[in-house]
C-alpha positions in Angstrom: 81.7 118.2 128.0 78.5 115.5 129.2 78.3 113.8 131.8 79.5 109.7 131.0 76.1 108.0 130.2 75.9 105.1 132.9 77.0 107.5 135.7 74.1 109.5 134.4 71.7 106.9 134.6 72.4 105.6 138.4 72.1 109.3 139.6 69.4 110.3 138.2 67.9 108.0 141.2 69.8 109.5 144.0 69.1 111.8 146.6 70.5 114.8 146.2 72.7 116.7 149.4 72.3 120.4 148.9 73.9 122.3 151.1 72.0 126.0 151.9 70.2 124.3 154.9 73.0 122.0 156.2 70.1 119.9 158.9 68.8 118.8 155.7 72.2 118.4 154.0 72.8 116.5 156.6 69.7 114.2 156.4 70.4 114.0 152.5 74.2 113.4 153.0 73.1 110.2 155.1 70.7 108.6 152.4 73.6 109.4 149.9 75.5 107.3 151.6 73.3 104.5 152.1 72.3 104.8 148.6 75.7 104.5 147.4 77.2 102.6 150.6 78.2 98.2 148.8 80.5 96.7 151.8 83.3 95.6 151.2 84.0 92.6 151.4 87.2 92.7 153.7 88.2 92.2 157.3 90.2 94.7 159.2 90.4 95.4 163.4 87.7 98.6 163.1 88.3 100.9 166.5 86.8 104.1 167.4 87.9 106.5 169.8 88.5 109.9 171.3 91.9 111.4 170.6 93.4 114.8 172.4 91.7 117.6 169.8 93.4 121.1 169.8 94.3 123.2 172.8 90.8 124.1 174.6 88.7 122.5 172.2 87.0 118.6 172.6 88.1 115.3 171.9 88.2 114.8 168.6 86.2 110.9 167.3 88.4 108.9 165.2 87.9 105.1 163.5 91.9 103.4 163.3 91.6 100.3 161.2 94.0 98.2 161.4 95.7 95.7 158.9 95.7 91.7 159.7 98.5 90.5 160.2 100.0 93.0 161.1 103.9 92.1 160.8 105.5 95.0 160.0 104.8 98.6 160.6 101.9 99.4 158.3 102.1 102.7 156.4 99.6 105.2 157.7 96.7 107.1 156.3 95.1 110.1 158.1 91.6 110.6 156.7 89.6 113.2 156.3 85.7 112.7 154.4 84.0 115.3 152.4 80.8 117.1 152.3 80.7 120.7 152.5 82.1 121.4 155.6 79.2 121.1 157.1 77.8 116.8 156.2 79.0 113.9 156.4 80.8 111.7 159.8 83.2 108.6 160.3 80.2 106.4 158.2 80.7 108.3 154.9 84.1 106.8 154.1 84.2 103.4 155.9 84.0 100.6 152.7 86.8 102.9 151.6 89.0 102.7 154.1 88.1 99.2 155.6 89.7 98.4 152.1 92.5 100.6 152.2 93.1 98.5 155.4 91.8 95.0 154.9 93.7 95.0 150.9 96.0 97.0 150.4 98.0 96.8 153.9 97.1 100.5 155.1 97.1 102.1 158.4 93.9 104.4 158.7 93.0 106.8 160.4 89.8 108.4 160.0 88.7 112.1 161.4 85.2 113.1 162.1 86.6 116.8 162.6 83.4 119.8 163.8 81.1 121.0 161.1 80.5 124.4 159.8 77.9 126.0 160.8 78.0 125.8 163.9 82.0 125.1 163.4 83.4 127.4 160.9 86.7 127.7 160.3 89.7 126.8 162.2 88.0 124.5 164.3 87.1 121.4 161.9 91.0 121.6 160.0 92.4 122.1 163.8 90.5 118.6 164.4 92.1 117.5 161.5 95.5 118.8 162.2 95.8 117.5 165.5 94.8 114.0 164.7 97.4 113.7 162.1 99.5 115.2 164.6 98.1 112.0 167.3 98.3 109.8 164.2 101.7 110.3 163.8 103.1 110.2 167.6 100.9 107.3 167.7 101.4 105.4 165.0 103.1 102.6 166.8 100.4 101.8 168.9 98.1 101.3 166.0 101.0 99.1 164.4 101.7 102.0 162.2 104.8 103.4 160.5 105.1 106.9 161.9 107.9 107.5 158.6 105.4 106.8 156.5 102.5 109.0 157.5 100.6 110.2 154.3 97.4 112.5 154.6 94.2 112.3 152.4 90.6 113.1 151.2 88.1 114.5 149.0 85.7 117.2 148.2 86.1 119.0 151.5 88.3 116.5 153.1 91.1 117.5 150.1 90.9 120.9 151.0 91.9 119.5 154.8 93.9 117.6 153.7 95.6 120.1 151.7 95.9 122.2 154.2 96.9 119.7 157.2 100.6 119.1 154.6 101.2 123.0 154.2 100.6 123.6 157.7 103.5 120.7 159.0 105.3 121.9 156.5 105.1 125.7 158.2 105.6 124.6 161.0 107.8 121.6 161.6 105.4 119.1 162.2 104.5 115.3 161.6 107.7 114.7 158.1 104.7 113.9 155.3 105.4 111.3 153.1 102.3 111.9 150.9 99.0 113.3 150.4 95.8 112.4 148.6 93.8 115.0 147.0 90.7 113.4 145.2 88.3 117.0 143.5 89.7 119.0 146.2 88.1 122.1 147.5 90.4 124.7 147.3 90.0 127.6 146.4 87.2 130.4 147.3 87.3 132.3 145.5 85.2 130.0 142.5 86.3 132.3 139.1 87.7 129.3 137.1 85.7 128.2 134.1 84.9 125.6 135.1 82.8 127.2 138.4 80.9 129.2 135.7 79.5 126.2 133.8 78.6 123.4 136.2 75.4 125.8 138.0 73.7 122.4 138.4 73.6 119.3 139.9 74.5 116.1 139.9 76.3 115.8 143.5 78.1 119.2 143.9 77.8 123.0 141.7 78.6 126.4 141.9 75.3 126.7 144.4 76.4 124.4 146.8 79.9 125.7 146.4 78.7 129.2 147.7 76.6 127.6 150.4 80.1 125.8 151.4 82.0 129.0 151.7 79.4 130.7 153.4 79.5 128.2 156.2 82.5 127.4 156.5 84.0 130.9 156.2 81.3 132.6 157.7 79.1 135.4 156.3 81.7 138.2 157.5 84.6 136.5 156.0 83.4 135.7 152.8 85.5 137.7 149.6 88.0 138.8 152.6 91.3 137.2 153.3 91.0 134.0 153.6 93.7 132.1 155.3 95.2 129.4 152.9 94.7 127.1 155.4 91.2 127.6 155.1 91.4 127.9 151.0 94.8 125.8 150.1 95.0 127.9 146.8 95.9 130.9 148.7 99.0 129.8 149.9 102.0 132.1 148.4 104.8 129.0 147.9 104.2 125.6 147.8 107.0 124.2 147.4 108.6 121.8 150.7 105.6 120.0 150.2 104.7 116.0 150.0 104.5 114.4 146.9 100.7 114.6 145.6 98.1 112.3 143.6 95.3 115.2 142.8 91.9 113.7 140.9 89.7 115.8 138.6 86.9 115.0 136.8 85.4 116.8 133.6 81.9 117.8 134.7 83.1 119.2 138.5 83.2 122.8 139.4 86.5 121.9 141.6 87.9 120.8 138.2 90.0 123.7 137.4 91.3 125.2 140.5 92.2 121.4 140.7 93.6 121.6 137.0 95.5 125.2 139.0 96.7 123.4 142.3 98.0 120.4 140.6 100.1 122.7 138.0 101.5 124.9 140.8 102.7 121.6 143.2 104.4 120.9 139.9 106.7 124.3 139.4 107.5 123.9 142.5 109.2 121.2 142.6 106.7 119.2 144.1 106.9 115.1 142.6 102.7 115.8 141.4 101.0 112.4 139.8 97.0 114.5 138.5 94.5 112.6 136.7 91.5 114.2 135.2 89.0 111.6 134.2 86.3 112.6 131.0 82.5 112.9 131.6 83.4 112.1 135.5 81.1 114.4 138.4 82.3 115.5 141.7 82.6 112.1 143.8 82.3 110.3 140.6 84.7 107.6 142.3 82.4 107.1 145.4 80.1 104.7 142.5 81.0 101.3 142.8 78.1 100.7 140.4 79.6 102.8 137.7 82.9 101.7 136.0 84.1 105.2 135.7 83.9 104.9 139.8 85.3 101.7 140.0 88.6 102.1 137.9 89.1 105.7 139.6 88.9 103.7 142.8 91.3 101.4 142.0 93.7 103.7 140.9 93.8 105.3 144.3 94.6 102.0 145.4 97.3 101.7 143.6 98.6 104.7 143.9 98.7 104.6 147.6 100.1 100.7 147.4 103.3 102.5 145.4 103.2 106.5 147.5 103.5 104.4 150.5 106.0 101.1 149.9 108.9 101.4 152.5 111.5 102.3 149.9 109.5 105.6 149.0 108.6 106.3 152.6 111.2 109.4 152.0 109.5 113.0 153.1 110.1 115.4 150.5 112.3 117.6 153.1 
């Protein structure tokens, strides 16, 4: 299992985030986002605002991207950034979300959820679920179609998307039509061959995963009976969830938990597309200077357009 040579060369000069020290990690994440930034040459209406948070919690900052022109209601994607539950903000995914809206005609609600360790689980998850409920209820206000609401995210954002989909199913919440899970964080038990293999950089490794779970769950809860909304792989039943796209990278400690979750979705009767990319590492689709990154992002866009098309917008209920 060798990292793609082009990716390896590009990553050699990139900042390494690491998650042991949250303050340092956040500064490094900002540096990494700046290093990877390739502004999208597209236009969309962009609005920063706050929406009501979970009961008793602060309002949640979101960034709303509206396609131009608004000839008819657009499908809605509620998107959660990555960063190990510890780092990241709306800037992480700005170019990605701008492209989804400006080129693919998708209204996007990007969520700036609370971060650990200052706000451990369930704070960030509750913010994401509240934002999804809000996006469904208010879709028409920003040109969206409430009958075609999806969730998505990469890494920790993938965990949040999977957990939001589970809760929406469990509680009869927004009738989500799709979930996009990009190299998702899913299992706090970290007991897979890929988790044991990839212990060094680039971008994300087993040591980072250990720090991530400690910050997100709180030291007292690591190894305990962790709820599925924190670690979606712990859910006992995946039937009735919305159709899914799962992207996994060969050189990623999260690879095998992505495989396992996709397999369980499939045997549970959930329409699921799984794509494994040889030679790729965690977060590779954000590296647009690399061919693998460009190909992956193009596929993600095509999958969203197909799965959120009007004729496909029927909840898996």
